[in-house]
N, CA and C of each residue as an Amber inpcrd file, in Angstrom:
protein
   285
   0.7230000  53.4410000  31.5100000   1.2900000  52.8010000  30.2880000
   0.5260000  51.1650000  29.7570000  -0.1250000  50.9250000  28.9620000
  -0.8100000  49.9540000  28.8520000   0.0110000  48.4660000  28.3980000
   1.2560000  48.9150000  27.8170000   1.8860000  47.6730000  27.6700000
   3.5170000  47.8710000  27.8450000   4.1570000  47.1290000  28.3630000
   5.4860000  47.3260000  28.8170000   6.6030000  46.7780000  27.7320000
   7.7500000  47.3200000  27.8310000   8.8770000  46.9810000  26.8950000
   9.1470000  45.1960000  27.1250000   8.9280000  44.8130000  28.1180000
   8.9440000  43.3210000  28.3370000   8.1250000  42.5990000  27.9070000
   6.7550000  43.0720000  27.6170000   5.8720000  42.4170000  26.9930000
   5.9500000  42.4800000  25.5950000   6.4340000  43.5490000  25.0140000
   6.7090000  43.5780000  23.5150000   7.8910000  42.7090000  23.4120000
   8.8590000  42.5640000  24.1610000   9.9060000  41.6140000  23.7660000
   9.4110000  40.0560000  23.8760000   8.6120000  39.9550000  24.7540000
   7.9630000  38.5760000  24.8770000   7.0460000  38.3610000  23.6760000
   6.4620000  39.1630000  23.1830000   5.7790000  39.0470000  21.7720000
   6.4310000  38.9390000  20.6160000   7.4650000  39.6580000  20.5250000
   8.6690000  39.4200000  19.5180000   8.9600000  38.0530000  19.3650000
   9.3840000  37.5210000  20.7230000  10.1450000  36.3220000  20.8980000
   9.1300000  35.1670000  20.2370000   7.8500000  35.4000000  20.7840000
   6.7950000  34.4430000  20.4140000   6.7480000  34.5180000  18.7990000
   6.7480000  35.5550000  18.2690000   6.7360000  35.7070000  16.8150000
   7.9450000  35.2250000  15.9010000   9.1560000  34.9870000  16.8360000
  10.3970000  34.8940000  16.4280000  10.8350000  36.0740000  15.4610000
  10.7370000  37.2020000  16.1330000  11.2820000  38.2950000  15.7030000
  12.4490000  38.8170000  16.3650000  13.5320000  39.1390000  15.4590000
  14.5900000  39.8080000  16.2680000  14.6790000  41.2000000  16.0900000
  14.4660000  42.2200000  17.2150000  14.1170000  43.7050000  17.0370000
  15.5050000  44.2250000  17.8470000  15.8310000  45.1070000  17.2510000
  16.8920000  46.0490000  18.0300000  16.4820000  46.6650000  19.0260000
  17.0950000  47.4190000  19.7640000  16.9320000  48.1440000  21.0420000
  15.8430000  49.3400000  20.6390000  16.4020000  49.7930000  19.3560000
  15.4450000  51.1480000  19.0090000  14.0110000  50.5900000  18.4460000
  14.2100000  49.4480000  17.8300000  12.8170000  48.8350000  17.6130000
  12.0260000  48.6360000  18.4550000  12.3950000  48.0480000  19.5480000
  11.6670000  47.6100000  20.6610000  11.1910000  48.8200000  21.5830000
  12.0330000  49.9990000  21.6340000  11.1210000  51.3140000  22.0800000
  10.3500000  51.8780000  21.2250000  10.4120000  51.7560000  19.6760000
   9.3700000  52.1770000  18.8720000   8.2330000  51.6290000  18.8490000
   8.3510000  50.2710000  19.1230000   7.0660000  49.3180000  19.1410000
   6.3820000  49.5410000  20.5430000   7.1310000  49.7130000  21.3760000
   6.2300000  49.7510000  22.6500000   5.8740000  51.0910000  22.5400000
   6.2060000  52.2940000  22.1780000   5.5180000  53.4810000  21.9140000
   4.1920000  53.2050000  21.3440000   4.6260000  52.8060000  19.9880000
   3.3290000  52.4660000  19.1700000   2.2440000  51.5300000  19.7200000
   2.5590000  50.3260000  19.9450000   1.8220000  49.5850000  20.5990000
   0.8120000  50.0950000  21.7750000   1.5770000  50.8600000  22.7210000
   0.9920000  51.6910000  23.8650000  -0.2470000  52.5360000  23.2760000
   0.1650000  53.4740000  22.0290000  -0.7200000  54.1690000  21.5010000
  -2.0380000  53.7100000  20.9440000  -1.8420000  52.3620000  20.2900000
  -2.7800000  51.6010000  19.7570000  -3.8510000  50.9400000  21.0200000
  -2.9860000  50.7100000  21.9490000  -3.9060000  50.1090000  23.0690000
  -4.6360000  51.2760000  24.0010000  -4.2540000  52.4610000  23.9420000
  -4.7280000  53.7970000  24.7000000  -5.9380000  53.8950000  23.9400000
  -5.8870000  53.8210000  22.3260000  -6.8260000  54.2680000  21.4380000
  -8.0720000  53.2710000  21.8370000  -7.7630000  51.9360000  21.7100000
  -8.9080000  50.7900000  21.8900000  -9.6700000  51.0770000  23.5030000
  -8.7340000  51.8710000  24.2210000  -9.2100000  51.7580000  25.7310000
 -10.1770000  53.1120000  25.6490000  -9.9070000  53.9100000  24.9350000
 -11.1550000  54.9850000  24.3800000 -12.2940000  54.4360000  23.7530000
 -12.3130000  53.6750000  22.9710000 -13.4900000  52.8340000  22.6210000
 -14.0340000  51.9640000  23.5720000 -13.5730000  51.6880000  24.4040000
 -14.1700000  50.6450000  25.4940000 -15.1800000  51.6830000  26.3210000
 -14.8550000  53.0640000  26.0520000 -15.6430000  53.7680000  27.2460000
 -16.8940000  54.2440000  26.5790000 -17.1020000  53.7790000  25.2680000
 -18.4120000  54.0490000  24.8360000 -19.6370000  53.2870000  24.9350000
 -20.8940000  53.6700000  25.2970000 -21.9240000  53.0010000  25.6760000
 -22.3860000  52.1780000  24.5190000 -22.3750000  50.9590000  24.6170000
 -22.7350000  50.0770000  23.6100000 -23.9640000  49.1500000  23.9320000
 -24.7950000  49.7280000  24.9910000 -25.8300000  48.9120000  25.4900000
 -26.8540000  49.1860000  24.3110000 -27.5010000  47.9500000  24.1310000
 -28.6820000  47.9240000  23.0220000 -27.9720000  47.9450000  21.5220000
 -26.7750000  47.8260000  21.4170000 -26.1280000  47.6050000  20.2020000
 -25.8020000  46.3260000  19.9410000 -26.3400000  45.6560000  18.6330000
 -26.1930000  44.3700000  18.3140000 -25.1000000  44.1560000  17.6950000
 -24.1230000  43.0580000  18.1530000 -22.8060000  42.8270000  17.3430000
 -22.9860000  42.6410000  15.7520000 -22.1730000  42.9720000  15.2640000
 -22.0410000  42.7160000  13.6590000 -20.8510000  41.9260000  13.0930000
 -20.8490000  41.4500000  12.2810000 -19.5810000  40.8620000  11.6130000
 -19.2450000  41.6450000  10.3300000 -19.9770000  42.4850000   9.8140000
 -20.0430000  43.1980000   8.6210000 -20.5890000  44.5350000   8.9810000
 -19.9750000  45.6750000   8.3240000 -20.3230000  46.9040000   8.2550000
 -21.3350000  47.1580000   7.6830000 -21.7200000  46.2180000   6.7600000
 -23.0960000  46.5980000   5.7790000 -23.8690000  45.1820000   5.7920000
 -25.0590000  45.0750000   5.6950000 -25.8600000  44.0170000   5.5880000
 -25.2180000  43.2330000   4.4190000 -25.4090000  41.9970000   4.7650000
 -24.7620000  40.9240000   3.7220000 -25.8190000  39.8060000   3.3900000
 -25.9930000  39.3040000   2.3040000 -27.1090000  38.4050000   1.8620000
 -26.1880000  37.6080000   0.8770000 -27.0620000  36.3170000   0.6070000
 -26.3600000  35.3570000  -0.1660000 -26.5140000  35.8810000  -1.5330000
 -25.6390000  35.8640000  -2.2780000 -25.6670000  36.2410000  -3.8620000
 -25.8420000  35.2090000  -4.7100000 -25.6870000  33.8990000  -4.2170000
 -25.7750000  32.7400000  -5.3350000 -27.1850000  32.7960000  -5.6830000
 -27.2690000  32.0610000  -6.9820000 -28.5150000  31.7790000  -7.5160000
 -28.7000000  30.2290000  -6.9940000 -30.0160000  30.0630000  -7.4360000
 -30.5770000  28.7600000  -7.1460000 -29.8590000  27.7800000  -8.2280000
 -29.6220000  26.4860000  -7.7310000 -29.0780000  25.4630000  -8.6470000
 -30.2630000  24.8310000  -9.5140000 -30.1170000  25.0300000 -10.7690000
 -31.1870000  24.3930000 -11.6780000 -30.4890000  23.5780000 -12.5420000
 -31.1010000  22.3690000 -12.7970000 -30.6830000  21.4590000 -14.0330000
 -30.8930000  22.1330000 -15.2680000 -29.8260000  21.8660000 -16.0420000
 -29.8580000  22.3640000 -17.5190000 -29.0820000  21.2010000 -18.5130000
 -29.5170000  21.4520000 -19.6890000 -28.8320000  20.6120000 -20.8130000
 -27.3920000  21.1660000 -20.9450000 -26.5950000  20.4130000 -21.0930000
 -25.2060000  20.9080000 -21.5070000 -25.0730000  21.2240000 -22.7530000
 -23.8730000  22.0500000 -23.2300000 -23.7910000  22.5290000 -24.5110000
 -23.5480000  21.4760000 -25.7890000 -23.1260000  20.5140000 -25.1160000
 -22.6860000  19.1990000 -26.0660000 -21.2270000  19.0870000 -26.5780000
 -20.7540000  18.3510000 -26.6770000 -19.3590000  18.0970000 -27.0770000
 -18.9880000  19.1040000 -28.3130000 -19.8020000  19.0250000 -29.3980000
 -19.5680000  19.7530000 -30.6760000 -19.3590000  21.3150000 -30.4110000
 -20.2510000  21.9190000 -29.7470000 -20.1640000  23.2270000 -29.2320000
 -18.9930000  23.4860000 -28.1350000 -18.6020000  22.6990000 -27.2520000
 -17.6400000  22.7590000 -26.3500000 -16.2620000  22.8060000 -27.2300000
 -16.0010000  22.0740000 -27.9870000 -14.5590000  22.1440000 -28.8000000
 -14.7280000  22.9140000 -30.0790000 -15.9050000  23.5090000 -30.6300000
 -15.9270000  24.2430000 -31.8770000 -14.7590000  25.2540000 -31.7450000
 -14.7020000  25.9760000 -30.7540000 -13.6500000  27.3910000 -30.6960000
 -12.0770000  26.8250000 -30.4370000 -12.0130000  25.5120000 -30.1530000
 -10.7690000  25.2540000 -29.7820000  -9.6150000  24.9890000 -30.9020000
  -8.3540000  25.6910000 -30.7940000  -7.6870000  25.6110000 -31.9370000
  -7.1800000  24.3250000 -32.7170000  -7.1570000  23.1530000 -31.7480000
  -7.0280000  21.8020000 -31.9330000  -7.7900000  20.8010000 -31.0760000
  -8.5620000  19.9770000 -31.6440000  -9.1460000  18.9730000 -30.9760000
  -9.0320000  17.5420000 -31.6340000  -9.3260000  16.6190000 -30.8120000
  -9.4520000  15.3560000 -31.2730000 -10.4220000  14.5710000 -30.4860000
 -11.4700000  14.3390000 -31.4930000 -12.9520000  13.7770000 -30.9350000
 -13.4320000  14.5920000 -30.1210000 -13.6990000  14.1100000 -28.6010000
 -14.1310000  15.2960000 -27.8690000 -13.0800000  15.7140000 -26.6930000
 -11.9510000  15.8690000 -27.0550000 -10.7410000  16.2450000 -26.3180000
 -10.0890000  17.4220000 -26.9760000  -9.7140000  18.3140000 -26.0700000
  -8.8090000  19.5570000 -26.3860000  -7.6450000  18.8630000 -26.6120000
  -6.8970000  19.2340000 -27.7430000  -5.3720000  19.0400000 -27.9020000
  -4.8690000  20.3550000 -27.4670000  -3.5830000  19.9600000 -26.6960000
  -2.7110000  20.9100000 -25.9580000  -1.0870000  20.4840000 -26.3750000
  -0.3750000  21.6370000 -26.4740000   1.1680000  21.1140000 -26.5970000
   1.6680000  20.2590000 -25.2900000   2.5730000  19.1940000 -25.7340000
   3.1570000  18.6370000 -24.7120000   4.0510000  19.2470000 -23.9160000
   3.8670000  19.2530000 -22.2540000   4.7420000  19.9500000 -21.5460000
   5.5540000  18.9400000 -20.8260000   5.4800000  17.6410000 -20.9310000
   6.3490000  16.7210000 -20.0260000   6.8360000  15.9440000 -21.0670000
   8.3360000  15.6780000 -20.9900000   8.8880000  14.9070000 -21.9380000
   8.7810000  13.3260000 -21.4160000
């Protein structure tokens, strides 16, 4: 067995979880199964395999920053339901 009931109780205590007796038994069996599966993976030959952080290649999807003229105040407030000078008018929400 990879994990004992006492270890499961210890982890539950650290996580501040109250587990019943049946939950402790269930989680001990389940966690033991998970750790046994991980142990199977440890038997694989990974020599020459480069560690990765993603399953697929990742690259930066951002565009270069370029300086552009703004759209201007008139265009910014053109479709606003209400505006005053260069400001959007919104309903009052604080008394």
